[in-house]
N, C-alpha and C positions, 0 to 999 in steps of 0.2 A: 380360289382352288375350293377343293373336295376336302373332308375330314371326317374321321372318325376314331373314336377309343377304342381301345380294345374291349370294351363292354358292348360295342355298338356295329352291328354288320354292315348296316346301310352306309353309303358316302352320302354326305348331304354336303350341298354348295354352302360355302361360309366366307366371310371378307375377314381378311388378316391385315395388320399392321405391325411392321416391323420397326422400331424405334431405338437405335444403337445409344444414341444420347442419354435417353432414360433408362436403358438396358431392360427393354420389354418387347416381348413378341403378343399383341392381343389378338385374340379370336372373337367376332361379332357374327353374329346371326344373318345380318344383311349389312348392307352398305349404309342406310339409313340408320342404323344404330351407333355409328361413330361420331363423335368420338365419347359418348356418355353414357352408353349401355354396352360395356363390353360382357361377353359370355364366359371368357377366362383371359386373365393375365400370366405368362408365362416368364418368370425373370431369366434373361439370357445366360448371365453367369452360372445359372442352375442346370442348363442344358448340359447334357454329358457327353452326346454323341448326336450326328447327323446322318443318316444311311440314306441311299439309294436302293429300293428293293427292287428286284427283276420283275419285268413285265410278266404278267400272269401269274404273280403271287398271289393274288386277289381274285375275287369273282370278275370284276370288269377289267377285261384284258385290255382294253383301248385306254385306260389311264395310266401315267406314271406316277410312280408312289413313292413317297419321302416318309423316312421313320425316325419320330424324335423322341430322343431317350432324355427324360430328366427323373421326376419321381414316379412316373409312369411311362408307357409306351404311347406315343402318338402317331396314329398315321394321318398323312397327307396327300392328296394326289392332284396331278396336273393334268390339262386336257394335252399338252404336247409335252416333248423331251426337253427341248429349249427350255421351257418355262419352269419345269421341275430343276432342272440344273442350276437355273438362276438362281431360286430360292433355296436349292441347298448352298451355293455360294454365299448367299446375303446373309443366311441364319448363321452359318459358320462363322464367317468374318464378323457379325454382329457380336456374336458370342464372345470371341477373342477381344473386341475393341470393349465390351463391356467389362470383361475380367479384367482388362487394362486400366479403365479408368477407376475401377473399384480398388486395385492396389495402388493407384497413384493417388487416390483419396485419402485412402488409409496410411499411406506415407505422410503426405502433407499433415494429416491429422496428428500423427506421431510427432512430425518436426515442429508443428503447431504446440503440442504439449510440451517438447523439449524446450522450445524458447520460451512458452509460458512460465516453465520452473525455472528455466535461468533467469528470467526475469524477476520472478519473485525471490529467487536467490540474492541477487544484485539489489532489489529494494531493500530486502531484509539486512542484508550487510551496511547500506548504506543508513539505514534508520539507527543499527546499532552504534555506528562510527558516530553518528550525531548524539546519538544517547551519551556517549562515553565523553565527547566532546562538550555537552552540557555537565556531566557531572565532574569534568575536570574544572571547568570555568565556576561553578558552583564550591567546589572544594578549595579553589585560589582565592574566591573572593572569602570564603570562610577563614582561610588562613591569613589572609589581608586582616579583616575584623579582628581575630586573635592577635595579630601582630600590634595593631594600633592601640587596643585594649591594653595590650602587655605594657607598652612602650607608653601609655598614659598612667598606668597605675606604676610603674617603676619609678617615672618624673614625681609622681605625688608623693609616693615613699621616700624618694631620696631627699625631695623638699622637707619632710617631715623630719629629716634626721638631722637638718640643720641647727645649729644651737641658735638661741633667739639673740637679738642685737642688746647690747649693754646701753643702758640708758644715757650715760656719758656719752657714748658716740655716737647715740641718735639725737642728743642735743648739741654736739659738735658739728654734727652732718647739717642740722636744722640752722644753724648759726653761720654754717657757711654759705647755705643754698640761699638764706634771706639777706646776706652781705651784712651783718654785725660788725662793727669795727672795734667793738669793745665787749670781749666775754664776761667783763665782770658784771657787766649789767644783768647777764643773765644769772651770774652764781651771788647777787648781791642778797643780803639776808633780810628779812621783814621782821621789826622790833616795833616796841610801843613809841620810839620817837617818830616812826615813819606815819604818824597819825595825828591829829590834832583833837584833844578830847574837847567835845561840847557840853556834856551834863554826864552824871553819875546815875545808871538806869536802878541798879540793884546790887545786894552784896550777897556773899553766903559763906560756909564754911570753907569752900576751894576757891573763892576769890572774888573778884568784883565784875559787874558789867557795865559797861561804858559805851555812849553815842558820840561816835567820831566821826571824822569827816579827812 
């Protein structure tokens, strides 16, 4: 195709590439510049209108013209009417398809954001539940510890309040446990007659000291 902008009067042959998947309409000075040296890349979604111009609108009446409207007016021309109509159709369809892909991407991005927010909410709720469960377990363990301590303290307190056993009772229990047959052996009184005096060791104002056996 030939092309010119609103600032140029001369129509120059150019090489164009329409890519609806990427949403671009690229212009190259010559075919050998494709794909690394584009002179201009027009986003298809920014194209507002594509119009066919009447033959004879411009100086060269043998060409068939197309007007591309986006940020500026862009005039293209083909050698045949069929080629001009095809380019008109493809550019219009590419613009519609590019807009559709852009809207679809935005919708998926929005849904992805909603899913992400939902997942974050679920994770936050689960974490909160786990924290509450841990707090409950810690509180239960604390209560059990306090209960055990209280029970032990109460037991010790109750034991401390019991009256001490009587000596006679202890002796009687001891006698019963070891199997004494005669309780008088325990209650027998020790006196001087219980020992054999060997010799007198010494005497004083309070009494005498003997060596006995």
